C-alpha positions as CSV (number, residue, x, y, z in Angstrom):
1,X,150.9,109.1,7.6
2,X,147.4,108.1,6.6
3,X,144.3,109.8,7.8
4,X,143.1,106.4,9.2
5,X,146.0,106.5,11.7
6,X,145.1,110.1,12.7
7,X,141.5,109.0,13.3
8,X,142.6,106.0,15.3
9,X,144.7,108.3,17.5
10,X,141.9,110.9,18.0
11,X,139.3,108.1,18.7
12,X,141.7,106.7,21.3
13,X,141.7,110.1,23.0
14,X,137.9,110.2,22.8
15,X,137.7,113.3,20.6
16,X,137.2,114.5,17.1
17,X,140.0,115.5,14.7
18,X,140.6,119.0,13.6
19,X,141.2,119.3,9.9
20,X,142.6,122.6,8.6
21,X,142.7,124.0,5.1
22,X,144.7,126.6,3.2
23,X,145.3,126.9,-0.6
24,X,148.9,126.3,-1.7
25,X,150.6,129.5,-2.8
26,X,148.6,131.7,-0.5
27,X,150.0,134.2,0.3
28,X,153.1,132.6,-1.4
29,X,154.2,129.1,-1.8
30,X,156.7,129.4,1.1
31,X,154.2,131.4,3.0
32,X,151.6,128.7,2.7
33,X,154.0,126.1,3.9
34,X,155.0,128.2,6.9
35,X,151.3,128.8,7.7
36,X,150.3,125.2,7.4
37,X,153.2,124.1,9.6
38,X,152.0,126.7,12.2
39,X,148.5,125.2,12.1
40,X,150.1,121.7,12.7
41,X,152.1,123.0,15.6
42,X,149.0,124.7,17.1
43,X,146.8,121.6,17.0
44,X,145.6,120.5,13.5
45,X,145.4,116.7,13.2
46,X,145.0,116.6,9.4
47,X,145.8,119.2,6.8
48,X,144.0,119.9,3.5
49,X,146.1,121.7,0.9
50,X,144.0,123.4,-1.7
51,X,144.9,123.3,-5.3
52,X,144.0,126.9,-6.6
53,X,141.6,126.8,-9.6
54,X,140.2,129.6,-11.8
55,X,136.6,128.4,-11.6
56,X,136.0,127.4,-7.9
57,X,132.2,126.7,-8.1
58,X,131.9,125.5,-4.5
59,X,134.1,128.1,-2.8
60,X,132.8,131.3,-1.3
61,X,134.4,134.8,-1.7
62,X,137.0,134.3,1.0
63,X,138.6,131.2,-0.5
64,X,138.1,132.6,-4.0
65,X,140.2,135.6,-3.0
66,X,143.0,133.5,-1.7
67,X,143.0,131.2,-4.7
68,X,143.0,134.2,-7.0
69,X,146.1,135.6,-5.1
70,X,147.9,132.3,-5.4
71,X,147.1,132.1,-9.2
72,X,148.2,135.6,-9.7
73,X,151.5,134.7,-8.0
74,X,152.0,131.9,-10.5
75,X,151.3,128.8,-8.4
76,X,151.5,125.5,-10.3
77,X,150.4,122.0,-9.5
78,X,154.0,121.1,-8.9
79,X,154.0,123.8,-6.1
80,X,151.0,122.1,-4.6
81,X,152.8,118.8,-4.5
82,X,155.9,120.6,-3.0
83,X,153.6,122.0,-0.3
84,X,152.2,118.6,0.4
85,X,155.6,117.1,0.7
86,X,156.8,119.8,3.2
87,X,153.7,119.5,5.4
88,X,153.6,115.7,5.3
89,X,157.2,115.6,6.4
90,X,155.9,116.8,9.8
91,X,154.1,113.5,10.2
92,X,150.7,115.0,9.8
93,X,148.4,113.4,7.3
94,X,148.1,115.7,4.3
95,X,145.4,115.5,1.6
96,X,144.8,117.7,-1.4
97,X,141.4,119.4,-1.9
98,X,140.9,120.0,-5.6
99,X,138.4,120.4,-8.4
100,X,138.8,117.7,-11.0
101,X,139.9,119.6,-14.1
102,X,143.5,120.4,-13.0
103,X,144.0,116.7,-12.2
104,X,142.7,115.6,-15.5
105,X,145.0,118.1,-17.3
106,X,148.0,117.0,-15.2
107,X,147.2,113.3,-15.9
108,X,145.3,111.2,-13.4
109,X,147.7,108.4,-12.9
110,X,150.7,110.8,-13.0
111,X,149.1,112.9,-10.3
112,X,148.4,109.9,-8.1
113,X,152.0,108.7,-8.5
114,X,153.4,112.2,-7.7
115,X,151.1,112.7,-4.8
116,X,152.1,109.3,-3.3
117,X,155.7,110.2,-3.8
118,X,155.3,113.5,-2.0
119,X,153.8,111.6,1.0
120,X,150.3,112.8,0.4
121,X,147.5,110.8,1.9
122,X,144.8,111.3,-0.8
123,X,142.3,113.6,-2.5
124,X,139.1,115.4,-1.6
125,X,137.2,115.9,-4.8
126,X,134.2,118.2,-4.4
127,X,133.1,118.1,-8.0
128,X,133.8,114.4,-8.7
129,X,131.3,111.7,-7.7
130,X,132.3,108.0,-7.5
131,X,130.2,107.0,-10.5
132,X,132.1,109.6,-12.6
133,X,135.5,108.8,-11.3
134,X,136.6,105.3,-12.2
135,X,140.0,106.5,-13.4
136,X,140.8,108.2,-10.2
137,X,139.4,105.3,-8.1
138,X,141.7,102.9,-9.9
139,X,144.8,105.2,-9.6
140,X,144.1,105.8,-5.9
141,X,143.5,102.1,-5.2
142,X,146.8,101.2,-6.9
143,X,148.7,103.5,-4.4
144,X,146.4,103.2,-1.3
145,X,145.5,106.9,-1.5
146,X,142.4,108.2,0.3
147,X,139.4,108.8,-1.9
148,X,137.3,111.4,0.0
149,X,134.0,112.1,-1.7
150,X,131.3,114.6,-0.5
151,X,127.8,114.0,0.7
152,X,125.2,116.8,1.3
153,X,121.9,117.2,3.0
154,X,120.3,116.8,-0.5
155,X,121.9,113.4,-1.1
156,X,119.4,110.6,-1.7
157,X,119.7,107.4,0.3
158,X,120.9,105.7,-2.9
159,X,123.7,108.2,-3.6
160,X,124.6,108.3,0.1
161,X,125.2,104.6,0.1
162,X,127.2,104.7,-3.2
163,X,129.3,107.6,-2.0
164,X,130.2,106.3,1.5
165,X,131.0,102.8,0.0
166,X,133.5,104.4,-2.4
167,X,135.3,106.5,0.3
168,X,138.5,105.7,1.9
169,X,140.1,107.8,4.7
170,X,136.9,109.6,5.7
171,X,133.5,110.8,4.3
172,X,133.2,114.6,3.8
173,X,129.8,115.8,4.9
174,X,129.0,119.3,3.7
175,X,127.0,120.9,6.5
176,X,125.2,123.6,4.5
177,X,123.7,123.9,1.1
178,X,125.8,126.5,-0.9
179,X,129.3,127.8,-1.1
180,X,132.0,127.7,1.6
181,X,132.4,130.4,4.2
182,X,132.6,131.0,7.9
183,X,129.2,131.5,9.5
184,X,127.8,132.9,12.8
185,X,126.2,129.5,13.6
186,X,126.5,125.9,12.4
187,X,124.0,124.3,10.2
188,X,121.0,122.5,11.6
189,X,121.3,120.1,8.7
190,X,124.7,118.7,9.7
191,X,123.6,116.5,12.6
192,X,120.9,114.7,10.7
193,X,123.2,114.2,7.7
194,X,125.9,112.7,9.9
195,X,123.3,110.4,11.5
196,X,122.1,109.2,8.1
197,X,125.7,108.6,6.9
198,X,126.5,106.8,10.2
199,X,123.5,104.4,9.8
200,X,124.5,103.8,6.1
201,X,128.1,103.0,7.1
202,X,126.9,100.6,9.8
203,X,124.8,98.8,7.3
204,X,127.9,98.5,5.1
205,X,129.9,97.1,8.1
206,X,132.2,100.2,8.1
207,X,133.4,102.4,10.9
208,X,134.8,105.0,8.4
209,X,135.1,108.5,10.0
210,X,132.8,111.3,9.0
211,X,134.1,114.9,8.8
212,X,131.9,117.9,8.7
213,X,132.9,121.0,6.8
214,X,131.6,124.4,5.8
215,X,130.9,127.2,8.3
216,X,132.9,126.5,11.5
217,X,134.8,129.6,12.6
218,X,135.5,129.3,16.4
219,X,136.1,126.9,19.2
220,X,132.5,126.9,20.4
221,X,131.2,125.9,17.0
222,X,134.0,123.3,16.7
223,X,132.9,121.8,20.0
224,X,129.3,121.6,18.8
225,X,130.2,119.8,15.6
226,X,132.7,117.6,17.4
227,X,129.9,116.3,19.6
228,X,128.5,114.3,16.7
229,X,131.2,114.1,14.0
230,X,134.6,112.4,13.8
231,X,136.3,115.5,12.3
232,X,135.7,119.2,12.2
233,X,136.9,120.7,8.9
234,X,137.8,124.4,8.9
235,X,138.9,126.4,5.8
236,X,137.4,129.9,5.3
237,X,138.2,131.0,8.9
238,X,141.9,130.2,8.5
239,X,142.0,131.9,5.1
240,X,140.2,135.0,6.5
241,X,142.7,135.2,9.3
242,X,145.6,135.5,6.8
243,X,143.7,137.9,4.6
244,X,143.0,140.2,7.5
245,X,146.7,140.3,8.3
246,X,147.1,142.2,5.0
247,X,150.5,140.7,4.3
248,X,152.0,141.1,7.7
249,X,153.7,137.8,8.2
250,X,154.2,137.9,12.0
251,X,150.6,139.2,12.6
252,X,149.1,136.6,10.3
253,X,151.0,133.6,11.8
254,X,150.2,134.7,15.4
255,X,146.5,135.1,14.5
256,X,146.6,131.7,12.7
257,X,148.1,130.0,15.8
258,X,145.5,131.6,18.1
259,X,142.6,130.5,15.9
260,X,144.0,127.0,15.6
261,X,144.4,126.7,19.4
262,X,140.8,127.9,19.9
263,X,139.5,125.4,17.4
264,X,141.7,122.6,18.8
265,X,140.4,123.4,22.3
266,X,136.9,123.1,21.0
267,X,137.2,119.6,19.6
268,X,138.9,118.5,22.8
269,X,136.1,120.0,25.0
270,X,133.5,118.1,23.1
């Protein structure tokens, strides 16, 4: 299922989508599949599967800790694709969140083909910009995969226009300047950034969805972001929930479901 279909469904319901992230292989490959399926069951509309990487420049300490645990456990790119396949089989759009180096090493066209075969919807590429990614754009276009690039409060009008025009699926708006991590309050920069992106998309004749990520950790914050964005993207809060469970599978899954239900309730209240 494509993310476009998910956004069509949530817009028909008059609400934003909830996008949930976990790294593949955390706490184990099978454990991450089980956790992601629990998040789907509890209310996530779209899933991001993280590809663990040794130099995660955008990730804060929480996601770094989870990625390190996955790498120590021996996770490979093929395990990421297996995780995507298992989650996508639920009928939930599943995208991969990855830095560019692992894709380049795997082979851009090969990865695009394998991702499509696994039922994946596309890629979020935090360190790849459209003007630096013609090989990925060509491979994605050949297989109708989503190309989800990032915009930030620091994006110039020129780069905002270039990036939104290159996106398919949705635009990823980073709500804060800095690394990822759950925060006590949402960024005051998020609303203005979404408004700028919305105006730019309208000028382009596009109704592409805009998702906001970085910082959301509870239903109240989710409702706040959902009041102006098409999607609320949550990562660190989910990862922290599993880290806090300290390896207790039942405790971790129960806490994960409770957090997902709280966040899902927030996007629906908005």
